[in-house]
N, C-alpha and C positions, 0 to 999 in steps of 0.2 A: 728715290724717283731719279730716274736718268733727266739730267738738266736738256731743256729744250729753250732755243733763242728762236724768238718768232713773234708776230703780231697775225691776228686775223680777227677778219669784222664779219656782222651778217649786212652792215648797212651802207657800207663804201669799201671804197678799192685802195690798196695800197699808192702812195705816190711814187714814183721813181725814185726821188729822195729818200724815203723810208726803205725801199727795198736794198740802194746802194748801201746806205748805211748799215743796213741788218747783214748784206755781206760782208763788209767791213769788220762789222764787230765780229763775225763766226771768225774768221781768220787771224782777226787779234786774238781770238783763243785757242786758235787751233794752226800755228805758223805753218805757213807753206812754202816759206824761203830755201831754195836748193833742192828741193823735191820733185820727185816725178811725180805729175799729178794728173790722173785719169778721170773726167767727168763723165757718168753714164747719163744718157738724155731719151728720150722717146723719140720717134719716127714721127712722120706729119700725121698720124691718124690721130694723135691728141693735140686739143686746145692746148697752147701754154706761150706765155709770153717767153720763149725762149731768146729769143732778140736782146731782150732787155736784161734776161740773165747772164747771156753770153759777156755781153760788156760788162755788166755790173763785176765778174768774175775775174775779165781780164783787167780792169781798172785795180782790182784789190790785190791779185797775185801774178800777174801776166807776166811781169818784167823782175818778180823775183824767182819764180821756180827756174828748177833746171831743166823741166819740159813740160808742156801742158798740150792735152790731148783728149779728144771728145770721142767717144763710143756710142754710135746708134743701138739702142737697144731693139734692134727687129724681132726677135723671136722669130718666126717662120715669115715672119712679111717680107714683101720684095725689097731687095737694095733700093736705096737713093742715091739717085745719079747726083753729078754735081749740081745742075740746075736748084735741083730738088732741095739737096742741102744747105746752097746759100739762100733758098728763101725759108727753109726752116729757122736759120737763125737771122733771118735780116740782114742778109750781106750783100755788098755788091762783088764782082770776081776781082773788082781794082782792089777793095777793102781783103779779100782772103789773097791777094799776091802780094799786097804791101805791107798793110796795118798788122796783120794776122798771118803775115805768112810764117811763124814760128808754130803758130796751132794746127795742128795734125789732127784731121776729123775721117773719121773711117766706120763703116758698116760691121755690124756682128755678123759672122758668117758659122750659124749651128750648122752647116750641111758641109763642112770643111774639117775633118779630125786632126788635121796638122795645126788647126785655128784653136783648138781647144785644149784642156790640160784638166787630168783625173784628180779629185783632191778628197776622194772615198767615197765610200759607200754607206748609206744607211739600211742595216741589214733589216731582216722582215719582222723580227720582233719588235722593235720600236714602230716598223710602220704600221703595223698593225696596231699599236697603240697609238698612236698619232692621228689613226683614222678612223680609231671606235671601230675597228673590227672590220670595216670595210673591205680593204685589198690586207693583204700579207704577203709580202714583195721584195727582194733585195733593190734598192733603186741606188746607182751608179748615179755618182755627182760630179757633174762637169762644166768649166766654165770657160770663156775664153780666157786663154791665157795672157792676154795683156792686164788682167787682174792681180797677175802674181808679178808683173814686171814693173810696176810702179810703186811709190812709197804711199801714196795715199790716193784714195776710192773718195769720189764725191759724184751721189744719186742726185739727179737733178730733175723733178717730174713730177705730174699734177697728181692727184688721185681723186678719183671717181667711184660709184657704186659699178663692181666689176660682177660679169657674169659667172668665172671660174672662180676667182678667190674671196670675192665678198667686197671689198673694195681695193683697188689699183692701189701701187706708192710703196714705198719704203721697199723691202726686199725683193717684191714681184720684177723689180727694173735687173735684178741677178735672175731668177728663173721664174718666168721663161725667158725674159729680158735679153740674156747673154748667156743661156746655159747653151750645152749641150741637148740632143734631143731625147736623151732620157727622162730627165725631169720635165721638159715640155710635154711629153706624152702621158707622163705619169701625174702631173698635177690635173690636166685638163681631163681626163680621164676618171679622177676623185671626183673633180667638180662635175662633172655630167651623173657619176653617179648618184651624188646629193643632189642633184638639178637645178636649172638655173632659178626656178622660183623659190628655192629654199636658201639659197647660199648668197643672192644679190644683196649687196646694201647691209652685210652683218660685217662686224668688225672681227671677230674672232670665229675663224672657221677651221675644219681640220686642211684645208689646202694651205692658209694661212699660216698654220703650225708646222708645218712639214717644210713651206719655203722658209721661215725662219730657221729649223734647226739645218738646213741645207745652207744656209747664207752663214751660220757661224763657223762652217768649216773654213771660209775665208778668213786667214788670217792678216792680209792685209787691213791698214785701219783705214777706218769707213766713216763718210759722213753725210748725211742725208739731207737736201733742200726738200721738206715736199711742199708741192705750193698745192693751192684751191684755187680752181679759174671758174668764174663765171662769162659765161659767152665766150668768144672767139680768143680773147685775150687778157680780161681784166683780174686782176691779180688780186682775190680779197683774203687770202692769205698766205702766209711761208713760214713754214716753221723749219728750225734745222738742229739736229742732234744726231744719236745712231739711228740707223733706219727703222729698228723698233717703235723708236719713243718719237719722233717726226712723222712717222705714218699715223699712231694713234692720236696726236695732235690733229693733225689735216682729216685724216678721217672723221672725227667729231663735228668739224668745221662741215666737211663736205656732207655729210648727213642733213645740214641746215639748208644747204645750197641748192643740193642737188635731188632732191629726193621730193617730188610731187603728189600729196594725197588729195584722192578724192573720195567723194562720198557712195558711187555707185559705179558696177564694170561697165563698158562698152559694147556693142555689137560688132563694130567695124573701127580700126584705125588705119589711119593714112600717116606714116612715118615717113616725111620727105629729110631724106639721107644730102648732108653735105657735100662735096665734091671732095673732100679729103680722103673719104672712104673711096678708093678705085677699085675693091672689086666684092662680093658678096662675102667673103672672108669676113671682112673688116665692116660691111654694112650692116651684116646682121644685126649688131648691135641694136637697131632700128625695132626689132623683133624683142630681144633680151630686156630692154628697158621697160617696155609697154605691155609686155607678157601679163605681169600679176593683175591686170584693171581689163582683162579682154575676158568676155563671159564666155561661159561653155558654149561650143557652136560657134564662136565667133571670129574676127576676121583679123589680121596683121595685112597692111600694103606696105610692101616697100617700096618707096617712090624713089628711083634712082636712075634717070633716063640717061646719065654719064655712063654707067655701069655697064659694062660688054663681056665680063666674065667671074665666073663662079670663085676661083680662087688662082690668082696666078704662080700660086707654089703649089697648090695642091690639089688643081682643078681634074687632072685628070683621075685622081684616086675617087675623088666626089663623083665624077660621071659612073663610076663603077660600083659604086655602096650607096648613093643617091642619099634624102634624107629621110629619117625616121624619130620614130620617138626612141628612148633608151632602151625599153625593154623589148623591143624588135631585135636589138642585138644581143642582151644576156640573155635572151631565149636561144640565138643561134650561135653563139659564143664562138664553137668552132669553125664557125665560116667566117668570122671576123676578126678574130682575135690578132691574126697577122697583121692588120692592118695599122699604120701608126695610129696610136691612141688618140692624140689629139685631133686628128681629122674624124675619127669616130663621135667625139666629144662635141665638137663644131656640128657636124650632123644632128646629135640628137637636141642640140641647144638652138639650132634654128626652127626646127620641127616642134620644140616643145615638148609638152607633157603629153601624155596619154598611155594607152594600152595597146599590149599585142597577145591574141589567142594564139600559142603554139599550136592548136590541134587544130586551128580551120586555117591559121595564116592571116588571121585579119587584123589588121592594125587599123586602131582607132586614136588619131589625136585630139585632143581637145580642142584646137581652134584649126582654122585654115589659115595659110601663109602663102601671102600672092606675091608674088613680082612683080612691079610695072619699071620694068629696068630695059636694058638694052639688050637683057639675054633673051633670044628665040623662046617663042610659045613650044616648039619641039624639045628644046633642052630642059626648060620648066619641068614639062610635063614626064620626060623620063627620071629627072632627081627627084618627083612627087610633090613638086609643090604648082601653084596656080599661076597662072599667065592672068596679067594685064596691061592692054595697048598701052603705053604710056604716054601716046599724044591724045590719048582720050581722058586722061586725067587735068584736071585743074583743080590745084590744092587751094585755090582762095576758095573753091565754091564749097569748101569742106568746112570752113571756118563757123565758129557760132553754132555749130549744132548737137554740141552737147547733151541737151535736152531730150534730142532724137537717139541719142547713143552711139554719136558720132564721135570721136575724137581727133582732129589735126594737132600734130607735132610738126612743127613747123622746122625746126633744126634738131633732128631727131639723132639719139646715140649718145648723149653725155648724162639728159634727164632722165632719172629712174622712177617711174610712176608705180605708185600704190595705195590700197583701198585703205583708207581713213578705219576702218575697221578691222 
């Protein structure tokens, strides 16, 4: 069994001293002196104490390494500016310019071919085996070329139930985090074919298997610090080892912290989205994480008055295709196959499960998805989503109504709700 160094608790958080000691222990076992070290981290759409980890890493290796660089695993999210980056790491501009002047921080650029390097191609026969026959196609594997220009890769990010891969973390920070568009599109569409309801909160999935196989093509030595975070930044678990082993330990603890079981389904759910989600592309987690506990014919309301955009990266494409159930696309594949598959996947993930009758052209989503955001009614309706004026919503009035079939999720997006049965 692969060795994992770490601690995790269900009843308390790690202290800062424990975190620093654990980081120091890891780098005693894996010396970084004289090496070019690249640390891959999530963007601001994930809860994590990155400020604590940034300082712990610097204390452990910052003056020993040949170079230290952070790469923000955006996937296709919007790049972070300097102000956002400083906030992500809890740094002042003065600290960036002085104490940590030698530390470079950059955004992944999935859309720039010159920033990527081709590692190989997963053959169609292997893809067919890994996906259980769902897909048979060659998949080129490209990643940010910085991964091959360093001596040591360190992944540092949280693990939560995830709609595409089952649980986030581990090698997911490579694919889709710092990969090229081929793997981004393939893995998201594979998850969509399986459906969010079937995959979310499952540790071993076909998507995870494809990601792990692609990661095996990265020959640079890899370490992974997998965090389990409660609330905004309370670190209750920290495990370090190979990406696969650290992920497995963190996912087991995440299942204990991040899955809430309820006895019966709800007819209405109000998901209140934190401001770290700045468009519907990211705030859609307010749907993914509660869909399993919404009764047939029920409704999920995504409440986010601060959101005014569907997707800063893919908004025009989503305006063109709208939001639909999976079978809407499958039965009309010739119309939609040329669109980026990650966009099709997001469309189906937010719309949820349902059916489509190709003969009549009638689409029947299982539940209604309504936006109480800054996105206008007309655009919501064109997209196939419901609209609710956010000024008419008082989240406090939704509290304590579980017996009436109404659920309030005050900080939605990271906690997964499941039926106990």
